[in-house]
C-alpha positions in Angstrom: 94.5 96.9 105.8 91.8 99.8 105.2 90.7 102.7 106.4 87.6 104.0 106.5 86.7 108.0 105.9 83.6 109.8 105.9 83.6 114.0 105.7 82.6 116.6 103.0 82.7 116.1 99.1 83.0 119.6 97.1 83.1 121.0 94.5 85.0 124.2 95.0 85.5 127.4 93.8 89.1 128.8 95.7 91.2 131.8 94.6 94.7 133.2 96.0 96.8 135.4 95.2 98.0 133.1 92.5 96.0 131.6 90.5 91.5 130.4 90.1 89.8 127.3 90.2 85.7 127.1 89.7 83.9 123.5 90.3 87.6 121.9 92.1 87.3 118.8 93.7 87.6 119.2 97.0 86.2 118.6 100.6 87.6 116.6 103.3 86.7 113.6 102.3 88.3 114.1 98.6 91.8 115.7 99.8 92.0 112.5 102.8 91.0 109.5 100.6 93.9 111.0 97.8 96.0 111.3 100.0 95.3 107.8 102.1 95.2 106.1 98.5 99.6 106.2 98.8 99.6 104.2 101.6 96.9 102.0 101.0 93.2 100.9 100.9 90.5 103.2 100.9 86.7 102.9 101.6 85.5 106.4 101.8 81.4 107.8 102.3 79.6 110.6 101.6 77.9 112.3 99.2 77.3 114.1 95.8 74.6 115.3 92.9 73.9 113.8 90.4 75.9 117.2 88.9 79.8 115.6 89.9 81.8 115.4 86.8 82.4 111.8 86.5 86.1 112.3 86.2 86.8 112.9 89.8 84.8 109.7 90.4 87.5 107.6 87.4 89.8 109.0 90.1 88.6 108.1 92.7 88.8 104.6 92.0 92.3 104.6 90.4 93.9 105.6 93.2 92.2 102.4 94.8 89.8 104.5 96.8 86.7 102.2 97.3 83.5 103.9 96.5 80.3 101.9 97.5 80.3 104.1 100.5 79.4 106.9 98.4 75.9 108.5 98.1 74.5 109.0 94.6 71.4 111.8 95.7 69.3 113.5 92.8 70.6 117.8 93.5 73.4 119.5 92.9 76.3 118.7 95.2 78.5 120.3 98.3 79.4 123.8 97.0 81.9 125.7 98.6 83.7 129.3 97.5 86.7 131.3 99.3 89.5 133.9 98.1 93.1 134.2 100.8 94.4 136.8 100.8 97.9 137.6 102.1 99.1 135.6 104.4 97.3 132.5 103.4 95.8 131.3 106.8 92.5 132.1 106.1 90.1 131.3 104.1 87.5 133.9 103.5 84.1 132.1 102.7 82.5 133.7 100.1 79.3 130.9 99.4 78.0 128.0 101.2 75.6 125.5 99.6 75.5 122.4 101.3 72.5 120.4 98.3 72.2 116.9 99.0 74.3 117.2 101.4 72.7 119.2 103.9 70.4 116.0 104.6 73.5 113.3 104.2 73.8 110.2 107.6 76.2 108.1 106.3 75.2 104.6 106.3 78.4 102.1 105.6 78.2 99.2 103.7 78.5 95.4 105.8 82.8 95.2 104.7 83.0 98.5 106.2 82.3 98.0 109.2 85.1 96.1 109.8 88.0 98.3 108.4 91.3 99.5 110.3 91.4 103.1 110.6 88.7 105.2 110.5 89.3 109.0 110.1 85.6 111.1 110.9 86.8 114.4 108.7 85.3 117.4 110.0 81.7 117.5 109.8 78.6 117.6 111.9 79.9 116.0 115.5 76.4 113.4 115.4 77.4 112.3 112.3 80.6 111.0 113.6 78.7 109.2 116.2 76.7 107.6 113.4 79.7 106.1 112.3 80.9 105.1 115.6 78.0 103.0 116.1 78.7 101.5 113.3 81.9 100.6 113.7 83.8 96.8 114.7 86.5 97.0 116.4 88.3 99.3 114.5 92.3 99.3 115.2 92.7 103.2 115.8 90.2 106.3 115.1 90.9 109.5 114.8 88.4 112.2 114.5 88.8 116.5 113.1 86.6 119.3 113.4 86.5 123.4 113.4 85.0 126.1 115.3 82.0 125.5 114.3 81.1 122.6 115.9 82.9 123.6 119.1 80.7 126.8 119.1 76.9 124.9 118.0 78.3 121.3 119.4 80.3 121.4 122.1 78.0 118.3 124.4 78.0 116.2 120.8 81.8 116.7 119.9 82.7 115.7 123.8 81.2 112.8 123.1 83.3 112.0 120.1 86.2 113.2 121.2 85.7 110.4 124.4 85.5 108.1 121.7 88.4 108.5 119.4 92.8 107.6 120.0 93.5 110.3 118.6 93.0 114.0 118.1 93.3 116.7 115.0 93.0 120.1 116.0 94.3 123.5 114.6 95.6 125.9 117.7 92.6 128.2 118.0 90.5 125.2 118.1 91.8 123.7 120.8 92.9 127.1 123.0 88.6 127.7 122.0 87.5 123.4 123.4 89.6 124.1 126.0 89.6 126.9 127.5 93.5 127.8 127.6 95.3 129.5 126.0 98.3 128.4 126.2 98.3 124.4 123.4 99.9 122.1 125.7 97.4 122.8 128.8 95.2 122.7 126.1 96.5 119.8 124.9 96.5 118.1 128.5 92.9 119.5 128.5 91.5 116.8 125.6 93.5 113.8 127.1 91.9 114.1 130.2 88.4 113.0 128.1 90.5 110.1 126.8 92.2 110.0 123.6 95.4 108.4 123.2 97.0 111.3 121.6 96.2 114.9 120.4 97.6 116.8 117.5 97.4 120.1 116.7 97.8 121.7 113.2 100.1 124.6 113.2 99.7 124.9 109.3 103.6 126.5 108.1 106.1 126.0 112.0 104.4 122.2 112.0 102.8 120.7 114.5 102.5 119.3 118.4 102.1 115.1 119.0 100.9 114.9 122.5 100.6 111.8 124.3 100.2 110.4 127.9 104.4 110.1 127.8 104.9 111.4 124.5 105.8 115.5 123.5 106.9 115.7 120.0 107.2 118.4 117.2 107.3 118.4 114.4 108.5 121.2 111.2 106.5 121.8 108.0 108.6 121.3 105.1 110.1 124.0 103.5 107.7 124.6 99.9 109.2 127.3 98.5 105.2 129.2 97.2 102.0 127.9 97.8 99.6 127.8 95.7 96.3 126.7 97.6 96.6 126.0 100.7 92.9 124.3 101.0 92.9 120.7 102.3 96.1 120.7 103.7 95.1 119.6 106.6 93.0 117.0 105.2 96.4 116.4 103.3 98.0 115.4 106.7 95.2 113.3 108.1 95.4 110.7 104.6 98.7 110.7 105.1 99.7 109.7 109.1 97.2 107.3 109.3 97.4 106.0 105.7 101.5 105.6 107.2 100.3 104.1 110.0 97.8 101.3 107.9 101.5 100.1 106.8 102.7 99.5 110.5 103.0 96.3 112.8 102.2 98.1 115.7 100.6 101.2 117.0 103.9 102.7 119.2 104.2 106.5 119.9 107.6 105.9 117.7 105.4 104.9 114.4 103.0 107.5 115.4 106.3 110.3 115.4 106.7 108.9 111.8 103.6 109.2 110.4 103.3 112.7 112.0 105.7 113.5 109.1 104.6 111.6 106.8 101.3 113.7 106.9 103.5 117.1 107.1 105.2 115.4 103.8 102.0 115.1 102.4 100.2 118.4 103.2 103.1 120.2 101.8 102.7 118.8 98.1 99.1 119.4 98.2 99.5 123.4 98.6 102.0 123.4 95.1 98.9 123.2 93.1 95.2 123.9 93.5 92.2 121.1 94.9 94.0 118.2 94.8 96.3 117.9 91.6 99.2 117.3 93.1 97.7 115.1 95.4 97.2 112.9 92.1 100.6 112.9 90.3 102.0 111.9 93.7 104.0 108.4 94.4 105.7 106.5 97.7 109.1 107.9 95.4 108.2 112.1 95.9 107.7 111.4 99.6 110.5 109.2 100.9 112.7 112.1 99.3 111.1 114.9 101.6 110.7 112.4 104.4 114.8 112.1 104.0 115.4 115.8 103.6 113.6 116.9 106.7 115.5 114.7 108.6 118.8 116.3 107.3 116.5 119.1 108.3 116.0 118.6 111.5 119.3 116.6 112.9 121.9 118.4 114.4 124.7 116.4 116.3 125.6 116.4 119.8 127.6 120.4 121.1 
């Protein structure tokens, strides 16, 4: 099995109350790829400039991430600078430089077009549609988005939502898109457009899974100290799809387990800056927290 990801690859300058990093490996595709590669092979499609460090390419390559779909263009890599204050759930963007990402159009190598699982990370929905048109017979397609695209490119975004199997949004985004304050009503609104499931990310409060006959709430793993929340959502998606790629059938129960795996991977990501914690993570550590979440959420019948 293989997982395809299309998204941004960036160099991040991030500051939180606990420290600061400059030029760290970032971008949705980077976080997703490193998370999903804990479970399976990943095909990455994106673009970087000539300033992109070789060490980051080596890291991705060492973690079962195929880079044939990575475009190297003259110029500078997408750069993002942000600061988090308390609470750590909102990033204050200080600077965004699209650079080579501004003119990016995804071109999938022929052997990527038959990828079994596809993740359309948070990018322009027009680019997400370009990818969908190149895909042949995927078992599962999943998309993410953000408030900017909901506001600026709603029609294109709706076309993507109608074409995929699972939609990921946070609480604010699902309310903004649906126009419904209640997240249950908001999820039902999106389900009526065609997806099989909607997963609403709630940060430190976990997430909720909605389907035609499924409602499942998963807690976030109780992390004692969050150093950097950047990439948590994309790590969640990587754990989710990575786990599903190991399953014979994509059943509601399998998706529930995958949600827990996504939450666990994200819980490790936030314990350090950038992708540092993801780079050292292994399946034994994931299994440990999986068992702990089962114990935390278990209660005996009264």
